SEDONU-507065 format. One line per field, with one value per residue (C-alpha): x, y, z. Coordinates in nm, 4 decimals. Example, Ala and Ser with C-alpha at 12.3 -4.5 7.8 and 13.67 -1.06 7.14 Angstrom:
2
x = [1.2300	1.3670]
y = [-0.4500	-0.1060]
z = [0.7800	0.7140]
***
This chain:
374
x = [1.7556	1.5510	1.6219	1.3444	1.3576	1.0997	1.0721	0.9366	0.9824	0.6260	0.3627	0.3118	0.6772	0.7341	0.4406	0.5531	0.9144	0.8088	0.5801	0.8383	1.1363	0.9639	0.9662	1.3464	1.3412	1.4027	1.6800	1.5113	1.6408	1.4221	1.5126	1.3610	1.4607	1.3878	1.6322	1.3909	1.1594	0.7821	0.6779	0.4073	0.3386	0.6832	0.6864	0.9653	0.9996	1.0399	1.3777	1.2486	0.9186	0.9696	0.6230	0.5799	0.5144	0.3442	0.5797	0.3453	0.0183	-0.2067	-0.2422	-0.4945	-0.5056	-0.8599	-0.9977	-1.2737	-1.0535	-0.9423	-0.6637	-0.5116	-0.5511	-0.3816	-0.1068	-0.0039	-0.0314	0.2204	0.4859	0.4077	0.1552	-0.1395	-0.3322	-0.6967	-0.7443	-1.0723	-1.0364	-1.2827	-1.2470	-1.3817	-1.4600	-1.4598	-1.7062	-1.7756	-1.6237	-1.8170	-1.6710	-1.8714	-1.8378	-1.7426	-1.8576	-2.2004	-2.3964	-2.6966	-2.4960	-2.3755	-2.7283	-2.8821	-2.6047	-2.6044	-2.9814	-3.0321	-3.2682	-3.3066	-3.4083	-3.4239	-3.2814	-3.5952	-3.6758	-3.3244	-3.3434	-3.6657	-3.5223	-3.2123	-3.4252	-3.6337	-3.3174	-3.1901	-3.2281	-3.4951	-3.4423	-3.1115	-3.1892	-2.8494	-2.5637	-2.2796	-2.0633	-1.9353	-2.1622	-2.4735	-2.3924	-2.3652	-2.6721	-2.8864	-2.8106	-2.7609	-2.8899	-2.7421	-2.6697	-2.4728	-2.2949	-2.1831	-2.0798	-1.8750	-1.7958	-1.7765	-1.4845	-1.2879	-1.3217	-1.2337	-0.9143	-0.8268	-0.8769	-0.8044	-1.1235	-1.4959	-1.6662	-1.8987	-1.5942	-1.5207	-1.6834	-1.9439	-1.7254	-1.4883	-1.7746	-1.8717	-2.1036	-2.1871	-2.1056	-2.4173	-2.5150	-2.8431	-2.6981	-2.4234	-2.1458	-1.8511	-1.6063	-1.4716	-1.4502	-1.6950	-1.4377	-1.4220	-1.0504	-0.8959	-0.5613	-0.2149	0.1140	0.2834	0.6261	0.4989	0.4486	0.8144	0.8942	0.6218	0.7647	1.1192	1.0174	0.8526	1.1774	1.4174	1.5231	1.8628	1.7245	1.6136	1.8509	1.7354	1.8981	1.7713	1.8425	1.8314	1.6435	1.4760	1.4637	1.1521	1.1520	1.5025	1.6401	1.8362	1.6436	1.7926	1.9539	1.6126	1.3541	1.0708	1.0145	0.7407	0.6922	0.5084	0.6125	0.4063	0.2846	0.3515	0.7075	0.7850	0.7250	0.9090	0.5756	0.5476	0.1760	0.1839	0.1671	-0.1292	-0.2957	-0.2387	-0.2962	-0.0197	-0.0019	0.2581	0.2799	0.3752	0.5238	0.4770	0.5735	0.4498	0.4096	0.1135	-0.1788	-0.2527	-0.5989	-0.7083	-0.7709	-0.5745	-0.7421	-0.9497	-1.0759	-1.1138	-1.4146	-1.4184	-1.2897	-1.0966	-0.8727	-0.5927	-0.5163	-0.7522	-0.6801	-0.4461	-0.3161	-0.1540	0.0388	0.0606	-0.3120	-0.2485	-0.0712	-0.2934	-0.1108	0.1990	0.2571	0.4354	0.4741	0.5415	0.3539	0.4092	0.1338	0.0997	-0.1153	-0.1906	-0.2155	-0.3118	-0.1790	-0.1212	0.1582	0.4670	0.7554	0.9490	0.6503	0.5361	0.2006	-0.0762	-0.4292	-0.4966	-0.7371	-0.8776	-1.0503	-1.1671	-0.8406	-0.6391	-0.8345	-0.7733	-0.3997	-0.4180	-0.5668	-0.2646	-0.0238	-0.2233	-0.2019	0.1772	0.1744	-0.0197	0.2688	0.5240	0.5911	0.8180	0.6881	0.3952	0.2461	0.0844	-0.0034	-0.1532	0.0868	0.1416	-0.2319	-0.3381	-0.6035	-0.6565	-0.6053	-0.6023	-0.3314	-0.5515	-0.6442	-0.2772	-0.1802	-0.4710	-0.3924	-0.0174	-0.0818	-0.3085	-0.0592	0.2318	0.0300	-0.0836	0.2753	0.3951	0.1096	0.1928	0.5608	0.4711	0.2634	0.4937]
y = [0.6847	0.5672	0.2298	-0.0227	-0.3496	-0.6180	-0.9165	-1.2179	-1.3286	-1.4473	-1.2735	-0.9844	-0.8913	-0.9499	-0.7302	-0.4431	-0.4790	-0.4852	-0.1816	0.0298	-0.0768	0.0251	0.3893	0.3931	0.5783	0.2947	0.0523	-0.2611	-0.5530	-0.8623	-1.1058	-1.4470	-1.7118	-1.9957	-2.1041	-2.0220	-1.7456	-1.7886	-1.8526	-2.1168	-2.0777	-2.2167	-2.4641	-2.6801	-2.9796	-3.3159	-3.4556	-3.8128	-3.7570	-3.4057	-3.3141	-2.9520	-2.9804	-2.7268	-2.7827	-2.6488	-2.7869	-2.7115	-2.3557	-2.2777	-1.9141	-1.7794	-1.4269	-1.2124	-0.9031	-0.8253	-0.5961	-0.8740	-1.1297	-0.9034	-0.8240	-1.1855	-1.2694	-0.9957	-1.2147	-1.5462	-1.7615	-1.8995	-2.1867	-2.2490	-2.4991	-2.6002	-2.7543	-3.0441	-3.1800	-3.5219	-3.6457	-4.0056	-4.0937	-4.4499	-4.5953	-4.3756	-4.0976	-3.7743	-3.4459	-3.1296	-2.8699	-3.0107	-2.9880	-3.1512	-3.4632	-3.4928	-3.4538	-3.7061	-3.9586	-3.9222	-3.9521	-4.1938	-3.9462	-3.7929	-3.4419	-3.1457	-2.8142	-2.6883	-3.0283	-3.0486	-2.6969	-2.7765	-3.1069	-2.9431	-2.6746	-2.9502	-3.1134	-2.7959	-2.7497	-2.4802	-2.4499	-2.2690	-1.9081	-1.7480	-1.9993	-1.9372	-2.2407	-2.4220	-2.7150	-2.4985	-2.3195	-2.6488	-2.8109	-2.5059	-2.4977	-2.8609	-3.0703	-3.3427	-3.6079	-3.3976	-3.2275	-3.5587	-3.6938	-3.4091	-3.1625	-3.3267	-3.5685	-3.3531	-3.0433	-3.2289	-3.3572	-3.0215	-2.8149	-3.0746	-3.0105	-3.0756	-2.8487	-2.7274	-2.5557	-2.3588	-2.0263	-2.0155	-1.7642	-2.0441	-2.1728	-1.8327	-1.9731	-2.3247	-2.3772	-2.5715	-2.5683	-2.6860	-2.7702	-3.0045	-2.7458	-2.9067	-2.6178	-2.5644	-2.1868	-1.9280	-1.6783	-1.5528	-1.6209	-1.9534	-2.0951	-2.2239	-2.0764	-2.2965	-2.2570	-2.2572	-1.9827	-1.9448	-1.8441	-1.5770	-1.4339	-1.4525	-1.2301	-0.9861	-0.9310	-0.9331	-0.5701	-0.4033	-0.2146	-0.5349	-0.7492	-1.0822	-1.2522	-1.5988	-1.7948	-1.4669	-1.4503	-1.1202	-1.0286	-0.8128	-0.5237	-0.6260	-0.5741	-0.2580	-0.0989	0.2496	0.2121	0.1843	0.4497	0.1957	-0.1716	-0.3902	-0.6908	-1.0067	-1.2467	-1.3526	-1.0548	-1.2255	-1.3183	-0.9538	-0.8688	-1.1787	-1.3320	-1.0700	-1.1324	-1.5021	-1.7045	-1.6802	-2.0120	-2.1713	-2.5080	-2.6363	-2.9203	-3.1793	-3.4246	-3.7846	-3.8214	-4.1130	-4.1931	-4.4575	-4.5356	-4.4066	-4.2336	-4.2852	-4.1308	-3.9730	-3.6301	-3.3406	-3.3366	-3.5970	-3.5264	-3.8034	-3.7164	-4.0172	-3.9360	-4.2638	-4.1880	-3.9757	-3.7556	-3.4888	-3.5241	-3.6575	-3.4328	-3.5691	-3.2893	-3.4087	-3.3306	-2.9601	-2.9455	-3.1521	-3.0053	-3.2040	-3.5795	-3.7759	-4.1555	-4.1443	-3.9641	-3.8048	-3.7586	-3.6492	-3.7388	-3.4198	-3.4191	-3.1356	-3.0606	-2.7842	-2.5456	-2.5756	-2.3298	-2.5155	-2.5479	-2.3289	-2.1702	-2.2192	-2.1493	-1.8835	-2.0315	-1.6921	-1.8294	-1.5887	-1.6068	-1.5508	-1.2401	-1.0916	-1.1459	-1.0063	-0.6806	-0.6293	-0.6861	-0.4598	-0.1873	-0.2151	-0.2089	0.1180	0.2817	0.2022	0.4795	0.3238	-0.0331	-0.1677	-0.5079	-0.6929	-1.0434	-1.3481	-1.3907	-1.0242	-0.9543	-1.2951	-1.3553	-1.6365	-1.4829	-1.6451	-1.5511	-1.3049	-1.1286	-1.1018	-0.9571	-0.7133	-0.5883	-0.5627	-0.3579	-0.1215	-0.0832	-0.0165	0.2371	0.4172	0.4259	0.5797	0.8314	0.9297	0.9668	1.1891	1.4246	1.4474]
z = [-1.9573	-1.6581	-1.5023	-1.4408	-1.2488	-1.3286	-1.0967	-1.2847	-1.6462	-1.7047	-1.9150	-1.6689	-1.6605	-2.0314	-2.1383	-1.9172	-2.0354	-2.4000	-2.3663	-2.1857	-2.3970	-2.7204	-2.6068	-2.6025	-2.2720	-2.0275	-1.9440	-1.8095	-1.6077	-1.5627	-1.2852	-1.2227	-0.9706	-1.2135	-1.4825	-1.7656	-1.8795	-1.9180	-1.5585	-1.5325	-1.9065	-1.9906	-2.2800	-2.4171	-2.6468	-2.4787	-2.5810	-2.6253	-2.8082	-2.9563	-2.8246	-2.7119	-2.3389	-2.1109	-1.8179	-1.5499	-1.6829	-1.9824	-2.1085	-2.3805	-2.4833	-2.5022	-2.5022	-2.6436	-2.6239	-2.9784	-2.8573	-2.6463	-2.9256	-3.1808	-2.9313	-2.8664	-3.2355	-3.3118	-3.1448	-3.3111	-3.4921	-3.2974	-3.4502	-3.3597	-3.0808	-2.9152	-2.5711	-2.5566	-2.2040	-2.1059	-1.7560	-1.6357	-1.3592	-1.2467	-1.5621	-1.8064	-2.0229	-2.0314	-2.2176	-2.0289	-1.9560	-1.8807	-2.2048	-2.3682	-2.4508	-2.0889	-1.9525	-2.1906	-2.1366	-1.7577	-1.7180	-2.0133	-2.1815	-2.5258	-2.4225	-2.6538	-2.5264	-2.3492	-2.2001	-2.0621	-1.9198	-1.7354	-1.6136	-1.4681	-1.3045	-1.1443	-1.0070	-0.8409	-0.4658	-0.4385	-0.0622	-0.1297	-0.2115	-0.1514	-0.1928	0.0508	-0.0230	-0.3297	-0.2465	-0.2136	-0.5400	-0.7276	-0.5712	-0.6387	-1.0082	-1.1142	-0.8252	-0.6069	-0.8725	-1.1202	-0.8323	-0.6857	-1.0261	-1.1713	-0.8947	-0.5531	-0.5920	-0.8346	-0.6165	-0.2967	-0.4592	-0.6112	-0.2960	-0.0275	0.1663	0.1557	-0.0997	0.1751	0.3276	0.0107	-0.0787	-0.3532	-0.5377	-0.6471	-0.8618	-0.9955	-1.2523	-1.3571	-1.7249	-1.8242	-2.1908	-2.3338	-2.6734	-2.7922	-2.7780	-2.5959	-2.6412	-2.2911	-2.3397	-2.4651	-2.5925	-2.9504	-2.9953	-2.8920	-2.9891	-2.9039	-3.0296	-3.2876	-3.1260	-2.7675	-2.5100	-2.4177	-2.7768	-2.7576	-2.4361	-2.5733	-2.8642	-2.6242	-2.4378	-2.7340	-2.7181	-2.6668	-2.3669	-2.1883	-1.9833	-1.8357	-1.5382	-1.4521	-1.1355	-0.9452	-0.6165	-0.5284	-0.1604	-0.1655	0.0804	0.1888	-0.1620	-0.2304	-0.5192	-0.4951	-0.8389	-1.0061	-1.0800	-1.0545	-0.9723	-1.1211	-0.8945	-1.0051	-0.7277	-0.4228	-0.2242	0.1095	0.0070	-0.0748	0.2904	0.4179	0.5280	0.8020	0.8549	0.7688	0.4507	0.2163	0.1327	-0.2057	-0.3636	-0.5833	-0.8324	-0.9213	-1.2069	-1.2704	-1.6163	-1.8560	-2.2147	-2.4543	-2.8208	-3.0192	-2.8518	-2.4823	-2.4275	-2.7549	-2.6030	-2.4573	-2.1144	-1.9310	-1.5783	-1.3229	-1.1108	-0.8753	-0.5292	-0.4967	-0.7964	-0.6492	-0.9506	-1.0829	-1.4539	-1.7200	-1.9968	-2.3114	-2.4744	-2.8341	-2.8598	-2.7923	-3.1298	-3.3629	-3.6630	-3.5603	-3.5966	-3.3261	-3.3189	-2.9452	-2.6701	-2.3301	-2.0730	-1.7128	-1.4157	-1.2219	-0.8429	-0.6091	-0.2627	-0.0100	-0.1004	0.1169	0.1299	-0.1426	-0.3805	-0.6675	-0.5729	-0.8307	-0.7060	-0.4402	-0.1870	-0.0815	0.2261	0.4951	0.6877	0.3708	0.2812	0.6256	0.5838	0.2304	0.3576	0.5811	0.2954	0.0637	0.3272	0.3144	-0.0669	-0.0618	0.1258	-0.1451	-0.3956	-0.6568	-0.6666	-0.8700	-0.7873	-1.0749	-1.1846	-1.0199	-0.7290	-0.6496	-0.6294	-0.4938	-0.7597	-1.0057	-1.3496	-1.6920	-1.9414	-2.1274	-1.8035	-1.7085	-2.0475	-2.0542	-1.7047	-1.7723	-2.0862	-1.8919	-1.6081	-1.8461	-2.0454	-1.7296	-1.6050	-1.9297	-1.9269	-1.5694	-1.6595	-1.9547	-1.7420	-1.4418]
***
């Protein structure tokens, strides 16, 4: 029986472990330096309110990939959940993403869909033909006023720099709708697991051929992996190589926790778009499980900052300097024969849960196919 080491007990590692273990041909060890499984998707019930809390910020599962949806549902029950985000700007509450209600409220109009479309087109900066920066991308498509209201302050707080310093790719497309649809996502399948994400991942790795060791630090290229036939690595790519070419840039987030009686804000997520409010959003976790009843509540202010060596990296910055460093690390990865890098940190890309699961399934299946035909 071949021996496999998986570094990281998040979705990437759990999917690979589950796929390989089911064949009966592999003995798998999963290591993670944290004291829990689930990575940044880790959920647990708050001891004082009994609310299911997303410990590293909100996670709403959404996908249009039926295979991925059926896969996660095979490990637990997902209940439908529509993320209806609000944004507060200058004391007014608006609906996000920008939709017909947002436009009419912001401009004090009563446009129909086509009127609103023409209005937004008239607000766009026609002098920008090929947007290079986040700011240019936003101004071209929604104009100065909507950009300043909903994107400028929020983005500056989230990324710690002027939006004109950020690449346009961060704002790949502006989610503007010319109807009253306030569903934050466009995907066919949207939901939240009844027992939380950690329970889903726990079921993935419940197999006699899978061993999990938490609180275990992996040393990357300095680790002796000779006992294993293959290593699947989901940690930071720069950490694997002991930051030989420098650290890649990330933003991280931290939270201030509050509890109270009743209902604090009446919604799962509310953004705070004004630049002078230090946090980016508040999430109240009882609203992620509307099928439950809780007399008390727990909510979090979310703040963004630069990632230091002791922080958990969240959002890859992918600025020009980062991408140059990344190329050097990727060159080193290409020289490794028995190590596969996968997941958000190991590939230095921002990936949603469904992307991570889809990619992990593909990688595991290709690995098994390659092993079969060796």
